VEXDREN-2710 file (C-alpha; in Angstrom, 1 decimal):
% VEXDREN-2710
k/r/px/py/pz
1/UNK/131.1/93.4/102.5
2/UNK/128.0/92.0/100.9
3/UNK/125.3/94.6/100.2
4/UNK/122.4/95.4/97.9
5/UNK/121.3/98.9/96.7
6/UNK/117.8/99.4/98.2
7/UNK/117.1/102.8/96.7
8/UNK/119.1/105.6/95.2
9/UNK/118.9/109.3/94.4
10/UNK/121.6/111.6/93.0
11/UNK/124.2/111.9/95.7
12/UNK/122.4/109.5/98.0
13/UNK/122.4/105.7/98.5
14/UNK/120.6/103.4/100.8
15/UNK/122.1/99.9/100.9
16/UNK/120.9/96.7/102.5
17/UNK/123.6/94.6/104.3
18/UNK/123.6/90.9/104.6
19/UNK/122.3/91.1/108.1
20/UNK/122.1/93.2/111.3
21/UNK/125.2/95.1/112.5
22/UNK/126.3/93.9/115.9
23/UNK/126.4/96.7/118.5
24/UNK/130.1/96.0/119.1
25/UNK/130.8/96.7/115.4
26/UNK/128.8/99.9/115.0
27/UNK/131.4/102.5/115.9
28/UNK/134.0/100.6/113.9
29/UNK/131.7/100.6/110.9
30/UNK/131.2/104.3/111.2
31/UNK/134.9/104.8/111.3
32/UNK/135.5/102.7/108.2
33/UNK/132.8/104.4/106.3
34/UNK/134.2/107.8/107.3
35/UNK/137.6/106.8/105.9
36/UNK/136.2/107.2/102.4
37/UNK/136.8/110.8/101.3
38/UNK/133.8/110.6/98.9
39/UNK/131.3/109.8/101.7
40/UNK/130.0/113.1/103.2
41/UNK/127.6/111.5/105.7
42/UNK/126.6/108.0/106.8
43/UNK/123.8/106.7/108.9
44/UNK/123.7/103.1/110.0
45/UNK/120.5/101.3/111.1
46/UNK/122.0/98.3/112.9
47/UNK/118.9/96.3/113.6
48/UNK/117.7/96.3/110.1
49/UNK/121.1/96.0/108.5
50/UNK/120.8/99.2/106.4
51/UNK/123.1/102.1/105.7
52/UNK/122.2/105.5/104.3
53/UNK/125.0/107.4/102.5
54/UNK/125.4/110.9/101.2
55/UNK/128.3/111.2/98.8
56/UNK/130.0/114.0/96.9
57/UNK/128.3/114.5/93.5
58/UNK/131.5/114.6/91.4
59/UNK/132.4/112.3/88.5
60/UNK/133.5/108.8/89.7
61/UNK/132.4/109.4/93.3
62/UNK/129.6/106.8/93.2
63/UNK/131.9/104.1/91.8
64/UNK/134.5/104.9/94.5
65/UNK/131.9/104.7/97.2
66/UNK/130.6/101.3/96.0
67/UNK/134.2/100.1/95.7
68/UNK/134.9/101.2/99.3
69/UNK/131.8/99.4/100.6
70/UNK/132.8/96.2/98.8
71/UNK/136.2/96.4/100.4
72/UNK/135.0/96.5/104.0
73/UNK/135.7/93.2/105.6
74/UNK/136.2/91.7/109.1
75/UNK/139.9/92.8/109.1
76/UNK/138.9/96.4/108.4
77/UNK/136.3/96.3/111.2
78/UNK/138.8/94.7/113.6
79/UNK/141.4/97.3/112.8
80/UNK/138.9/100.2/113.4
81/UNK/137.9/98.7/116.7
82/UNK/141.4/99.3/118.1
83/UNK/140.7/103.0/118.2
84/UNK/137.5/102.5/120.3
85/UNK/138.5/102.4/123.9
86/UNK/135.3/103.2/125.7
87/UNK/132.6/100.6/126.2
88/UNK/129.6/103.0/126.0
89/UNK/126.3/102.7/124.2
90/UNK/127.4/102.8/120.5
91/UNK/125.7/106.0/119.4
92/UNK/126.6/107.8/122.6
93/UNK/130.1/106.6/122.3
94/UNK/130.3/107.8/118.7
95/UNK/128.9/111.2/119.7
96/UNK/131.3/111.7/122.6
97/UNK/134.2/110.6/120.4
98/UNK/133.2/113.1/117.6
99/UNK/132.8/116.0/120.1
100/UNK/136.0/115.1/121.9
101/UNK/137.9/115.0/118.5
102/UNK/136.4/118.4/117.4
103/UNK/137.1/120.2/120.7
104/UNK/140.4/118.5/121.5
105/UNK/142.1/119.0/118.1
106/UNK/140.9/122.7/118.1
107/UNK/142.5/123.6/121.4
108/UNK/145.6/121.4/120.7
109/UNK/146.3/123.4/117.5
110/UNK/145.7/126.7/119.4
111/UNK/148.0/125.8/122.3
112/UNK/150.8/123.8/120.7
113/UNK/151.1/125.0/117.1
114/UNK/153.0/128.1/116.2
115/UNK/150.7/131.0/115.3
116/UNK/151.5/130.9/111.6
117/UNK/150.9/127.1/111.3
118/UNK/147.7/127.4/113.4
119/UNK/146.4/130.2/111.1
120/UNK/147.4/128.1/108.0
121/UNK/145.5/125.1/109.4
122/UNK/142.4/127.3/110.0
123/UNK/142.5/128.6/106.4
124/UNK/142.8/125.0/105.2
125/UNK/139.8/123.9/107.4
126/UNK/137.8/126.7/105.9
127/UNK/137.8/124.9/102.5
128/UNK/134.8/122.7/103.5
129/UNK/132.6/125.7/104.3
130/UNK/133.9/127.6/101.3
131/UNK/133.2/124.9/98.8
132/UNK/129.8/124.2/100.2
133/UNK/128.9/127.9/99.9
134/UNK/130.3/128.1/96.4
135/UNK/128.4/125.0/95.4
136/UNK/125.1/126.6/96.6
137/UNK/125.9/129.9/94.8
138/UNK/126.7/128.0/91.6
139/UNK/123.3/126.3/91.8
140/UNK/121.6/129.8/92.3
141/UNK/120.8/129.3/96.0
142/UNK/121.3/131.6/98.9
143/UNK/121.1/129.1/101.8
144/UNK/122.7/128.2/105.1
145/UNK/126.1/127.0/103.7
146/UNK/126.5/130.5/102.0
147/UNK/125.6/132.1/105.3
148/UNK/128.2/130.0/107.2
149/UNK/130.9/130.6/104.6
150/UNK/130.3/134.4/104.6
151/UNK/130.3/134.6/108.4
152/UNK/133.7/132.8/108.6
153/UNK/135.0/134.8/105.7
154/UNK/134.4/138.0/107.6
155/UNK/136.7/136.8/110.4
156/UNK/139.4/136.2/107.9
157/UNK/138.7/139.7/106.4
158/UNK/139.4/141.1/109.9
159/UNK/142.6/139.1/110.0
160/UNK/141.3/137.2/113.0
161/UNK/141.9/133.5/112.2
162/UNK/141.3/132.6/115.9
163/UNK/137.7/133.8/115.7
164/UNK/137.3/132.0/112.4
165/UNK/138.5/128.8/113.9
166/UNK/136.2/129.1/116.9
167/UNK/133.3/129.8/114.6
168/UNK/134.0/126.7/112.6
169/UNK/134.3/124.7/115.8
170/UNK/130.9/125.9/117.0
171/UNK/129.3/125.2/113.6
172/UNK/130.8/121.7/113.5
173/UNK/129.6/121.0/117.1
174/UNK/126.1/122.2/116.3
175/UNK/125.9/120.1/113.2
176/UNK/127.1/117.0/115.1
177/UNK/124.6/117.5/117.9
178/UNK/121.7/118.1/115.4
179/UNK/122.6/115.0/113.4
180/UNK/122.8/112.9/116.6
181/UNK/119.4/114.2/117.7
182/UNK/117.8/113.3/114.3
183/UNK/119.5/109.9/114.2
184/UNK/118.5/109.1/117.8
185/UNK/114.8/110.0/117.1
186/UNK/114.7/107.8/114.0
187/UNK/116.8/105.1/115.5
188/UNK/114.7/105.0/118.7
189/UNK/111.6/104.0/116.7
190/UNK/113.4/101.4/114.6
191/UNK/115.2/99.8/117.6
192/UNK/112.0/99.8/119.7
193/UNK/110.0/98.1/116.9
194/UNK/112.6/95.6/115.8
195/UNK/113.8/94.2/119.1
196/UNK/113.3/90.7/117.7
197/UNK/115.0/87.5/118.5
198/UNK/117.8/86.3/116.3
199/UNK/116.8/82.6/116.5
200/UNK/113.6/80.6/116.3
201/UNK/112.5/77.0/117.1
202/UNK/111.7/75.4/113.8
203/UNK/109.4/72.4/114.0
204/UNK/110.4/69.6/111.7
205/UNK/108.2/66.6/112.2
206/UNK/108.5/65.5/115.8
207/UNK/111.7/67.5/116.5
208/UNK/112.6/71.1/116.9
209/UNK/115.7/72.8/115.6
210/UNK/117.0/76.2/116.5
211/UNK/117.6/78.2/113.4
212/UNK/118.3/81.9/112.6
213/UNK/115.0/83.8/112.3
214/UNK/116.2/85.4/109.1
215/UNK/116.2/82.0/107.4
216/UNK/112.5/81.3/108.0
217/UNK/110.2/81.1/105.0
218/UNK/106.5/81.1/104.4
219/UNK/104.8/77.8/105.2
220/UNK/107.3/76.6/107.9
221/UNK/106.3/75.9/111.4
222/UNK/107.8/77.4/114.6
223/UNK/107.2/76.8/118.3
224/UNK/106.7/79.7/120.7
225/UNK/106.3/79.1/124.4
226/UNK/105.9/81.0/127.6
227/UNK/108.4/83.9/127.8
228/UNK/109.5/83.6/124.2
229/UNK/109.0/86.5/121.6
230/UNK/107.4/86.0/118.2
231/UNK/110.0/86.7/115.5
232/UNK/107.8/86.6/112.4
233/UNK/104.2/87.1/111.3
234/UNK/102.2/83.9/111.2
235/UNK/99.0/82.0/112.0
236/UNK/98.4/79.7/114.9
237/UNK/97.9/76.1/113.7
238/UNK/98.1/74.3/117.1
239/UNK/97.9/75.3/120.8
240/UNK/96.7/78.3/122.7
241/UNK/98.6/81.1/124.4
242/UNK/98.2/84.6/126.0
243/UNK/100.2/86.9/123.7
244/UNK/101.3/90.4/124.8
245/UNK/100.9/92.7/121.7
246/UNK/101.9/96.0/123.5
247/UNK/104.8/96.7/121.1
248/UNK/102.5/96.6/118.2
249/UNK/99.1/97.7/119.4
250/UNK/99.8/99.5/122.7
251/UNK/97.4/97.2/124.6
252/UNK/98.9/96.5/128.0
253/UNK/97.0/93.2/128.6
254/UNK/97.8/90.0/126.8
255/UNK/95.2/88.6/124.5
256/UNK/94.3/85.0/123.8
257/UNK/95.5/83.5/120.5
258/UNK/94.4/80.1/119.4
259/UNK/94.0/78.0/116.2
260/UNK/93.3/80.3/113.2
261/UNK/94.4/83.5/114.9
262/UNK/97.2/85.7/113.6
263/UNK/100.3/86.6/115.6
264/UNK/102.9/89.2/114.7
265/UNK/106.6/89.8/115.0
266/UNK/107.4/92.0/118.0
267/UNK/104.8/90.3/120.3
268/UNK/105.6/87.8/123.1
269/UNK/103.9/84.8/124.6
270/UNK/103.2/85.4/128.3
271/UNK/101.6/82.0/129.0
272/UNK/101.0/78.9/126.9
273/UNK/102.5/77.3/123.9
274/UNK/101.6/77.7/120.2
275/UNK/102.8/76.3/116.9
276/UNK/102.8/79.1/114.3
277/UNK/102.8/78.7/110.5
278/UNK/105.0/81.4/109.0
279/UNK/103.1/83.8/106.8
280/UNK/106.0/86.0/105.7
281/UNK/109.8/86.0/106.0
282/UNK/111.6/88.3/108.5
283/UNK/111.8/91.1/105.9
284/UNK/108.1/91.2/105.2
285/UNK/106.5/91.6/108.7
286/UNK/104.2/94.4/109.8
287/UNK/107.1/95.9/111.8
288/UNK/109.4/96.0/108.7
289/UNK/106.6/97.8/106.9
290/UNK/106.5/100.4/109.6
291/UNK/110.3/100.9/109.4
292/UNK/110.2/101.3/105.7
293/UNK/107.6/104.1/106.1
294/UNK/109.9/105.8/108.6
295/UNK/112.8/105.6/106.2
296/UNK/110.6/107.1/103.5
297/UNK/109.0/109.7/105.7
298/UNK/110.8/112.6/103.9
299/UNK/108.7/111.8/100.8
300/UNK/105.4/112.3/102.7
301/UNK/105.6/115.6/104.4
302/UNK/102.6/117.6/105.6
303/UNK/101.8/120.9/104.2
304/UNK/102.7/122.6/107.5
305/UNK/106.1/120.9/107.6
306/UNK/106.8/121.6/104.0
307/UNK/105.6/125.2/104.4
308/UNK/108.0/125.6/107.4
309/UNK/110.9/124.2/105.3
310/UNK/110.1/126.4/102.3
311/UNK/109.9/129.4/104.6
312/UNK/113.2/128.4/106.2
313/UNK/114.9/128.5/102.8
314/UNK/113.3/131.8/101.8
315/UNK/114.5/133.5/104.9
316/UNK/118.2/133.1/104.1
317/UNK/118.3/135.9/101.5
318/UNK/116.8/138.2/104.0
319/UNK/119.6/137.3/106.4
320/UNK/122.0/138.6/103.8
321/UNK/120.0/141.7/103.3
322/UNK/120.0/142.3/107.0
323/UNK/123.8/141.7/107.2
324/UNK/124.2/144.2/104.3
325/UNK/122.1/146.8/106.1
326/UNK/124.1/146.2/109.3
327/UNK/127.4/146.6/107.5
328/UNK/126.3/149.8/105.8
329/UNK/124.9/151.4/108.9
330/UNK/127.4/150.3/111.6
331/UNK/130.6/149.7/109.6
332/UNK/131.2/146.9/112.0
333/UNK/132.4/143.5/110.8
334/UNK/131.7/142.0/114.2
335/UNK/128.0/143.0/114.0
336/UNK/127.8/142.0/110.4
337/UNK/129.2/138.6/111.3
338/UNK/126.5/138.4/114.1
339/UNK/123.8/138.9/111.5
340/UNK/125.1/136.0/109.5
341/UNK/125.7/133.6/112.4
342/UNK/122.1/132.9/113.2
343/UNK/119.7/131.3/110.7
344/UNK/116.2/130.0/110.9
345/UNK/116.6/127.2/108.5
346/UNK/118.2/124.4/110.6
347/UNK/115.9/124.9/113.5
348/UNK/112.7/125.0/111.5
349/UNK/113.7/121.9/109.5
350/UNK/115.0/119.8/112.4
351/UNK/112.3/120.6/114.9
352/UNK/109.6/119.7/112.3
353/UNK/111.1/116.4/111.2
354/UNK/111.8/115.3/114.9
355/UNK/108.1/116.1/115.8
356/UNK/106.9/114.0/112.8
357/UNK/109.2/111.1/113.7
358/UNK/108.0/111.1/117.3
359/UNK/104.4/111.0/116.1
360/UNK/105.1/108.1/113.7
361/UNK/106.9/106.2/116.5
362/UNK/104.0/106.7/118.9
363/UNK/101.4/105.9/116.3
364/UNK/103.0/102.6/115.4
365/UNK/103.1/101.6/119.1
366/UNK/99.5/102.8/119.5
367/UNK/98.2/100.5/116.8
368/UNK/98.1/102.5/113.6
369/UNK/100.5/102.8/110.7
370/UNK/100.6/106.3/109.1
371/UNK/102.2/106.6/105.6
372/UNK/103.3/110.2/106.0
373/UNK/102.9/113.3/108.1
374/UNK/100.6/114.9/105.6
375/UNK/98.0/112.4/106.7
376/UNK/98.3/113.5/110.3
377/UNK/97.6/117.1/109.1
378/UNK/94.6/116.0/107.0
379/UNK/93.3/114.0/110.0
380/UNK/93.7/117.1/112.3
381/UNK/91.7/119.3/109.8
382/UNK/88.9/116.8/109.0
383/UNK/85.4/117.7/109.8
384/UNK/83.5/114.7/108.4
385/UNK/84.1/111.0/109.1
386/UNK/82.4/108.3/107.0
387/UNK/82.3/104.7/108.2
388/UNK/81.6/101.5/106.3
389/UNK/79.4/99.2/108.4
390/UNK/80.5/95.6/108.1
391/UNK/83.9/95.0/109.7
392/UNK/84.2/98.6/110.7
393/UNK/81.4/99.4/113.1
394/UNK/80.4/95.7/113.4
395/UNK/82.5/92.7/114.2
396/UNK/82.5/91.3/110.6
397/UNK/81.8/88.0/112.2
398/UNK/78.2/87.6/111.1
399/UNK/76.0/84.7/112.4
400/UNK/73.0/83.1/110.8
401/UNK/70.0/83.9/113.0
402/UNK/67.1/82.8/110.9
403/UNK/66.4/80.5/107.9
404/UNK/63.1/81.0/106.1
405/UNK/62.1/78.5/103.4
406/UNK/59.6/79.2/100.6
407/UNK/58.1/77.4/97.6
408/UNK/58.3/73.9/98.9
409/UNK/61.9/73.8/100.2
410/UNK/62.5/73.2/103.9
411/UNK/64.9/75.2/106.1
412/UNK/67.7/72.6/105.9
413/UNK/67.6/72.4/102.1
414/UNK/67.8/76.2/101.9
415/UNK/70.8/76.4/104.3
416/UNK/72.5/73.3/102.6
417/UNK/72.3/74.7/99.1
418/UNK/73.3/78.2/100.2
419/UNK/76.4/76.8/101.9
420/UNK/77.2/74.9/98.8
421/UNK/77.4/78.1/96.8
422/UNK/78.9/80.3/99.5
423/UNK/81.8/78.0/100.4
424/UNK/83.7/79.2/97.3
425/UNK/84.1/82.7/98.6
426/UNK/85.8/84.1/101.8
427/UNK/83.3/86.9/102.4
428/UNK/82.2/87.1/106.1
429/UNK/78.6/86.4/105.3
430/UNK/79.6/83.4/103.2
431/UNK/81.6/82.0/106.1
432/UNK/78.6/82.5/108.4
433/UNK/76.4/80.5/106.1
434/UNK/78.9/77.7/105.7
435/UNK/79.5/77.6/109.4
436/UNK/75.8/77.4/110.2
437/UNK/75.4/74.5/107.9
438/UNK/78.4/72.7/109.4
439/UNK/77.0/73.3/112.9
440/UNK/73.8/71.6/111.9
441/UNK/75.7/68.7/110.3
442/UNK/74.3/69.5/106.8
443/UNK/76.5/67.8/104.3
444/UNK/76.2/68.8/100.6
445/UNK/77.6/67.7/97.3
446/UNK/78.1/70.1/94.4
447/UNK/75.3/69.8/91.9
448/UNK/75.7/73.3/90.5
449/UNK/77.9/74.5/87.7
450/UNK/80.9/76.9/88.1
451/UNK/79.9/79.8/90.3
452/UNK/80.3/83.5/89.4
453/UNK/81.0/86.1/92.1
454/UNK/79.5/89.5/91.3
455/UNK/81.3/92.1/93.5
456/UNK/79.0/93.7/96.1
457/UNK/76.0/91.9/94.6
458/UNK/76.1/88.1/95.2
459/UNK/76.7/84.8/93.5
460/UNK/75.3/83.3/90.3
461/UNK/75.4/79.7/89.1
462/UNK/73.2/77.1/87.5
463/UNK/71.5/74.0/88.8
464/UNK/70.2/71.3/86.4
465/UNK/70.2/74.0/83.7
466/UNK/68.4/76.6/85.8
467/UNK/69.9/79.9/86.9
468/UNK/70.6/80.1/90.6
469/UNK/71.4/83.3/92.4
470/UNK/72.0/84.2/96.1
471/UNK/72.7/87.7/97.4
472/UNK/71.2/90.9/98.5
473/UNK/67.6/92.0/97.8
474/UNK/68.9/94.6/95.3
475/UNK/70.7/91.9/93.4
476/UNK/68.0/89.2/93.5
477/UNK/64.9/91.2/93.1
478/UNK/66.0/94.2/91.1
479/UNK/68.9/93.0/89.0
480/UNK/67.7/89.4/88.5
481/UNK/64.0/90.3/88.3
482/UNK/62.9/87.7/90.8
483/UNK/59.3/88.4/91.8
484/UNK/58.2/88.5/95.4
485/UNK/54.5/88.6/96.4
486/UNK/53.2/91.0/98.9
487/UNK/52.5/88.1/101.4
488/UNK/56.1/87.0/101.0
489/UNK/57.4/90.5/101.6
490/UNK/55.4/90.8/104.8
491/UNK/56.6/87.4/105.9
492/UNK/60.2/88.2/105.2
493/UNK/60.0/91.6/106.9
494/UNK/58.5/90.0/110.0
495/UNK/60.8/87.0/110.2
496/UNK/64.0/88.9/109.5
497/UNK/63.3/92.1/111.5
498/UNK/66.6/93.7/112.4
499/UNK/68.6/91.1/110.4
500/UNK/70.4/91.3/107.1
501/UNK/68.5/89.1/104.6
502/UNK/70.2/86.9/102.1
503/UNK/67.9/85.9/99.2
504/UNK/68.2/82.5/97.4
505/UNK/66.4/82.1/94.1
506/UNK/66.2/79.3/91.5
507/UNK/64.9/79.8/88.0
508/UNK/63.4/83.2/88.9
509/UNK/61.6/81.9/92.0
510/UNK/62.5/82.8/95.5
511/UNK/63.2/79.6/97.4
512/UNK/64.4/81.0/100.8
513/UNK/65.8/83.8/102.8
514/UNK/68.6/83.6/105.4
515/UNK/68.6/86.3/108.1
516/UNK/72.2/87.2/109.2
517/UNK/73.1/89.4/112.1
518/UNK/76.4/91.2/112.7
519/UNK/77.1/92.3/116.3
520/UNK/78.3/95.9/116.9
521/UNK/81.9/96.2/118.0
522/UNK/82.6/97.0/121.7
523/UNK/83.2/100.7/122.4
524/UNK/81.7/102.0/119.1
525/UNK/79.1/104.4/120.6
526/UNK/81.7/105.8/123.0
527/UNK/84.3/106.3/120.2
528/UNK/81.8/108.0/117.9
529/UNK/80.7/110.4/120.7
530/UNK/84.3/111.2/121.4
531/UNK/85.0/111.9/117.7
532/UNK/82.1/114.4/117.7
533/UNK/83.5/116.1/120.8
534/UNK/86.9/116.4/119.0
535/UNK/85.3/118.4/116.2
536/UNK/84.2/115.8/113.6
537/UNK/80.7/117.4/113.2
538/UNK/79.3/114.9/110.8
539/UNK/79.5/111.1/111.4
540/UNK/78.1/109.1/108.5
541/UNK/77.6/105.4/107.9
542/UNK/77.5/103.9/104.4
543/UNK/76.5/100.3/103.8
544/UNK/75.3/97.9/101.1
545/UNK/72.8/96.4/103.5
546/UNK/69.1/97.3/103.4
547/UNK/67.6/100.3/105.0
548/UNK/66.1/98.4/108.0
549/UNK/69.4/96.8/109.0
550/UNK/71.3/100.0/108.5
551/UNK/68.9/101.9/110.7
552/UNK/69.3/99.4/113.5
553/UNK/73.1/99.4/113.5
554/UNK/73.2/103.2/113.1
555/UNK/70.9/103.7/116.1
556/UNK/73.0/101.4/118.3
557/UNK/76.2/103.0/117.2
558/UNK/75.0/106.5/117.8
559/UNK/75.2/107.5/114.1
560/UNK/72.5/109.9/113.1
561/UNK/73.2/109.9/109.3
562/UNK/73.3/106.8/107.3
563/UNK/72.8/105.6/103.7
564/UNK/71.9/102.0/102.7
565/UNK/71.8/99.8/99.6
566/UNK/75.0/101.3/98.3
567/UNK/77.4/99.8/95.7
568/UNK/81.1/100.6/95.7
569/UNK/80.6/103.3/93.0
570/UNK/77.8/104.8/95.2
571/UNK/80.2/105.1/98.2
572/UNK/82.8/106.7/95.9
573/UNK/80.2/109.2/94.5
574/UNK/79.0/110.0/98.1
575/UNK/82.6/110.9/99.2
576/UNK/83.1/112.8/96.0
577/UNK/80.0/114.9/96.8
578/UNK/81.2/115.6/100.3
579/UNK/84.5/116.9/99.0
580/UNK/82.7/119.0/96.3
581/UNK/80.9/120.7/99.2
582/UNK/84.2/121.7/100.8
583/UNK/84.3/119.0/103.5
584/UNK/87.5/117.4/104.7
585/UNK/86.6/113.7/104.7
586/UNK/87.9/110.8/106.6
587/UNK/86.8/107.4/105.2
588/UNK/87.0/104.3/107.3
589/UNK/86.6/100.8/105.7
590/UNK/87.9/97.3/105.4
591/UNK/86.8/95.7/102.2
592/UNK/87.4/95.7/98.4
593/UNK/84.2/97.6/97.9
594/UNK/85.6/100.4/100.2
595/UNK/88.8/100.8/98.2
596/UNK/87.6/103.5/95.7
597/UNK/86.2/105.7/98.5
598/UNK/89.3/105.1/100.7
599/UNK/91.5/106.3/97.9
600/UNK/89.4/109.4/97.2
601/UNK/88.9/110.6/100.8
602/UNK/91.3/113.2/102.3
603/UNK/92.3/110.5/104.7
604/UNK/91.6/106.8/104.1
605/UNK/91.7/104.5/107.1
606/UNK/91.7/100.7/106.7
607/UNK/90.9/98.4/109.5
608/UNK/93.7/96.0/110.4
609/UNK/91.7/92.9/109.6
610/UNK/90.6/94.3/106.2
611/UNK/91.5/93.2/102.7
612/UNK/95.0/93.8/101.2
613/UNK/93.5/96.1/98.6
614/UNK/91.9/98.3/101.2
615/UNK/95.1/98.5/103.2
616/UNK/97.1/99.2/100.1
617/UNK/95.1/102.3/99.0
618/UNK/94.5/103.6/102.5
619/UNK/96.7/106.3/104.0
620/UNK/96.4/104.9/107.5
621/UNK/96.0/101.3/108.6
622/UNK/94.8/100.3/112.1
623/UNK/96.6/97.3/113.5
624/UNK/93.5/96.2/115.4
625/UNK/89.9/96.7/114.7
626/UNK/88.8/99.1/117.5
627/UNK/87.6/102.6/116.8
628/UNK/89.3/103.9/119.9
629/UNK/92.5/104.0/117.8
630/UNK/90.9/106.6/115.6
631/UNK/90.1/108.7/118.6
632/UNK/93.8/108.5/119.6
633/UNK/94.8/109.2/116.0
634/UNK/92.7/112.4/116.0
635/UNK/94.2/113.6/119.3
636/UNK/97.8/112.8/118.2
637/UNK/97.2/114.6/114.8
638/UNK/96.0/117.7/116.6
639/UNK/99.0/117.5/119.0
640/UNK/101.4/117.2/116.1
641/UNK/100.0/120.3/114.3
642/UNK/100.0/122.2/117.6
643/UNK/103.7/121.2/118.1
644/UNK/104.7/122.1/114.6
645/UNK/103.0/125.5/114.8
646/UNK/104.3/126.1/118.3
647/UNK/107.9/125.2/117.2
648/UNK/107.6/127.7/114.3
649/UNK/106.7/130.6/116.6
650/UNK/109.4/129.6/119.2
651/UNK/112.1/129.3/116.5
652/UNK/111.2/132.7/115.1
653/UNK/111.2/134.4/118.5
654/UNK/114.4/132.8/119.8
655/UNK/116.5/133.4/116.7
656/UNK/115.2/136.9/116.1
657/UNK/116.2/137.7/119.7
658/UNK/119.6/136.3/119.1
659/UNK/120.0/138.3/115.9
660/UNK/119.0/141.5/117.7
661/UNK/121.4/140.8/120.6
662/UNK/124.3/140.0/118.2
663/UNK/123.7/143.1/116.0
664/UNK/123.3/145.2/119.1
665/UNK/126.6/144.0/120.5
666/UNK/125.1/142.5/123.6
667/UNK/126.6/139.1/122.7
668/UNK/129.4/138.0/120.5
669/UNK/128.8/136.3/117.1
670/UNK/130.3/133.1/118.6
671/UNK/127.9/133.2/121.6
672/UNK/124.9/133.8/119.3
673/UNK/126.0/130.8/117.2
674/UNK/126.3/128.7/120.4
675/UNK/122.9/129.7/121.7
676/UNK/121.3/129.2/118.3
677/UNK/122.6/125.6/118.1
678/UNK/121.7/124.9/121.7
679/UNK/118.2/126.2/121.3
680/UNK/117.7/124.1/118.1
681/UNK/118.8/120.9/119.9
682/UNK/116.7/121.7/123.0
683/UNK/113.5/122.3/120.9
684/UNK/114.2/119.2/118.9
685/UNK/114.6/117.1/122.0
686/UNK/111.3/118.5/123.4
687/UNK/109.6/117.7/120.1
688/UNK/110.7/114.1/120.4
689/UNK/108.6/113.5/123.5
690/UNK/105.4/111.5/123.5
691/UNK/102.1/113.0/122.5
692/UNK/99.0/112.9/124.8
693/UNK/96.7/110.6/123.0
END
């Protein structure tokens, strides 16, 4: 079998297979993997062709595991299939087979083997629990494996191998159910997101060829028509279609996608036909990124989740202390065993991780990608939210509303030369200027020298040996020392009222001003009002625009506090000041200039249409650009924290009750173990339900 090692830790491997695992081969693959004695646990992610392995940390084990993987071929899978008689859903089939094997073999040994042989087999089966307990003790840990080994050992001390065998059966059944619950929660997210077509219609000249979607590469063209799903991320280069993006953004209604618009894997064309240029191969789509985050979620735990797990581990020694007290006071091995049969660790860890996986699954479908559960917690506890203006509160699709010429130039000359400079940079304002010139049919030829882009300031170049600058008032007037008369200031203020002015100067003289407007996004006032209602007491807008424009946008958005004329370092310093005051800060932005503040904030949120740098440093990325997603994120974050804290209380109450009942002799140790495992699975299943967002 061909594979690549994706990542590795001591005793753990995650390998990438050559392709997806067919559903019909899944059970067989599990059987073949289980045939290797060095593999302690395996989890297969069929749609993404990935396998996670836990192997015994003994010399030579890793090499034997890799050798076993390399030796798996079609013949081995076919042979393993012969033992799979039921045609059920793969994971359900596997679960039923595992449970049937555990229970069936247990009672077959009890009913048909002579008592001495049955007892010997029970002692032999104990080796797994004994070795696990001894391994923990050798590492200086008193944990659940030690508890299990001690509880079973007490039954042997009572010369009661039947009870020991039943205890091991219950522990194995509980472990199987818990692992199935965890795998189902993680797998449900991955399967839901990656339900992608295996083939695509590749456009080659005037013909189309059906090819495997995994073979597509950036730059190729594919055709997508009514009823067809989109298999990769790309840009529409021809045609128009209504695309349903519910799997990615949660929006139930299809949206129009035409030339220049992006489409994403996991969406589907409801009506129309488009030709899409592939932006990334199948392994680099937004959905794959989400899956990678799910696979790495254990590395990004919230403080609440980590605290629950640390507490779970710390409780185990107290279980032993309690068992010791019970043994000394009651002289009863049965009651002592009952004190060892119930632990808090598994329930606390499993319910917490299932709740987090459910939140990540729902968040991905609702239109935001969260890089770890600690960001949910930070979002739930935040009390200040800071917004960038352009592209965050506004559409980031500015339009030229006014051209003002000065010093002998006419309006067309100002717009033509501004477009000549701005066409070199993909900034939204630059695109607006270039688009306005094109709409007026103003052609231009480059007379200027090489241009220099000064981040967050503007553009500088030279024309016939004279320095040319275009940019903000701060850049042109203050940094470049271009003088403006009082009459010009009054004229500019009057003509660009409520607009963002762009200043053009040649050789120290102001030649023109371009007034640009950026419309507010739909739903912004409502979203900001709702965020206040949800406990974000301070809502602040930061922008590099002038005071007048900032005031206009803030008033329309419902933001009472704003700061204008800011550079990237000013935004960073502002967020730093908020944190120094003890505030828990959420920063929302979309540009390169927002990246420092996004990285510093307790939670950095990047808009989906933002720059790659902003999305890289942010903790959360919105797939779309609507602020309603932040409202949903806040609610979901609060719901997750409520669920984690509620699960903690329930686990403590239920297991404490079972401990008391077992020690008091109300229920047997085996019954307490059964109820303990059943409650753990029930709480985990409940934590896997959707959040109200």
